N, C-alpha and C positions, 0 to 999 in steps of 0.2 A: 301482524298475527292479533291474536287475542290475547289480550291479558286478563282472562276471567278468570276466576278460581276453577281450580280444578272439579271435574268431573267425572265421580264414578258410577260406571254402570254392573248394576247387580241382578243376575240371573240365577236363581232358585225357585224351585216350586215347593219350598219348605216357607210357611211365612212368616215361621219364628226364625226362621237362619236371616230371614227378610230384614227383619225389622229389626233384629240384634245388631246386623252389622249396620243395618243403616245409619240406628242409633250410635255405635260407635264411631262411625267414621263421622257423623256429622259432631260430634262431640267434639272433634281437635279439628274442626271448620271446614270440614267439605261438603261438595254437595254429591246426592246419590240420588240416584232416579233406577227402582229396584222394578224388576220383571218375574213372574212365575211360569216364564217359555220363552224359547230362542225366536218362537213368532212374535210376542208381544215385545220383543227387544228391535228385532229387526223391522218392524212394522213402525217403529220410532225413527222421526230423524233425530239426526245426531249432533251434537254441538258443536262448535269448533274447537272449545275450550280443551284442555291437553287434559289426560284422563287415564284410565283403563279401565279393564272389565273385568269383575270377580266373577267367575262362572262355576256352577257346579257341575260335575262331568256327568254324572245320570239323573236324569230328566225323563219324565213321561214325553214319547213322541221323540224328536230329533235328539239325542244326545249331547251334550257340551263340547265333545271332540267334533261331530256332524255342523255344529255352528262355528267350530275354531274354521275348520275346512271350508266352508262358507264365507265365511271373510277374506282369509285367507286368498279366495279364488277371486274374491272380488278386489284385493291389492288392498283390503284396509291392515294397517300396520297397528292399529290399539293393542296396546300390551294386553296378553290375558292373564289372569291366576286362576288354577283351578282349585277349587276345594272339592272333598269329597269324604264322608262318611266313611269308606272302606279304603284302607290300604293295600290298593291293587299297585304292585309296582309296574307290571308291563303295561298295564293303562299309563300311569307316570311315565313313565318311560316315553312314550309316544307322544303325549301332550307336550312334552319336555324338547322332546324333538323337532317338533311339527312347529314350534315358536312360542309355547310359552313361558313365562318367567317364571313361575314357583307353582311347586304344587302343596295344598297343603292339606291337611286332614282332620276332619269333623271328632268332637267339637274343637273349633277354632281357637286358637292362644293371641289374644288379641296383641299382644305384641310382635309376632310374628307377621299377623293380619295385615298389622302398621307397616310397618319394615318393608313387605314386600309391594304394597299400596303406594307406598315414598318410593319406593323403587321403580315403579311403574312409571311413575307421574312424571320422573325421573328422566326415564328413557322415552316418553313420548316427547316430552319439551325437548330433548337433545333432537331427537327425531323432525319434530316441526323448526326446529333453528335453522338444522341444517337444510332444510328442503326452502326457507326462506331464504338464506345464504347466496343456493342454487337457483332462483326465479330470479335473485337481485343480481347475481352474477351473469346471467344469462341476458336481462336486461341489458347490462350495459355492454354485453358482447355482439347482441343484434345493433346498436350503433358504430358499429365499426365499420369501412368502408372492404369490399372484396380486395383493395389492396393492405390495407393496415389489417384484416385478419391471413393476408398471404404472410405478411412479415411477423406478425406477431408467431404464429406455427412455425416458422424458423428461429425466430428467436430462442423459444423455448424449448427447441430442439439444441439449442448451443451454439449458433452460429455465428458469429462475428459480422458486424453491419459489412465488412469488405466480404467477404464471402457471399450475405444477403445479396450484396449488387451485383455482382458478378452472375448469382446465380438467375437475378429477376430481371438482370438486363438495365438495370439505373445506376443512377451516381449514388456513390456513397451517400451526399448530402441529404439527396431526396429520402431514401433510407432511414437517417438520423430523424428527418423530419414524421414523417410516416410511423415510427417506430416510437415518436416521442407521442405523437399523438394516440395512440392505441394504447399506450402506457397512463396519458390523464384520463381516456374514453375509460378504461378496465379500472382507474383510482387504484392504479399498483405504483408502490413508493421505490420497488427495487426489481431486477430482473426475476431475485429467485419471489418474489409475493406473485411475478404475473406465471410464472410455473406452477406454482401451488395453484391459482385461481386457474389456467388451463388444464389440467389436471382434473380438481371438481368436476370440469365442463366434460371431462372424456376427450379431449383434443388430442390425436394423433400427433407424431413428429410431421407427419406428411398432409395430415387433413385439418382444415380449418373450421369446420364443419361439427359443433357436439350433437349431441342423440338430443333426440325429444324428448322434455321433461314430462313425467307422470304426474298427472293432476290430483 
């Protein structure tokens, strides 16, 4: 994963707001890319760095809410902070229900904006870390043989070696060997840790095939 300095995207048609917010964010060491419209933002290839989007809700052409819908439909999970010169409660409720993390009114309070931005960055970092962990688990899971997957599934469902052996028509010693190999490949130090891994992968008690990951 990228360890770059966080990058904040800003979309607002008011040049004074863009300059003021950009100066504030840069003063605390953050990188900023500012855009006058949703189209400019969508046309820009986004960085792999953690960050968030500060988005004016009222824009000429597509609105901020419309851009939010476009990003959601494209499976983007970039945290969004809405800003507006109007305290429109129904609009703010709509934005939050659609996944925005904050709705701030202009003139912006510097500390409130910085707090929201840092919360957005931390949320994005946590999401990216979770995705990285899941990808690593999937790679480990892919190294298991079909027999190891079968036994892993039964182990995480709570069945002891003796029952697993009877269920698969294997010797208990063979089950122990496969179980040990599966735990080694998954880098699990205990059955509890293995259960947590299986849960993250979405394994059921009867299936040893996790769903495909989203890229």
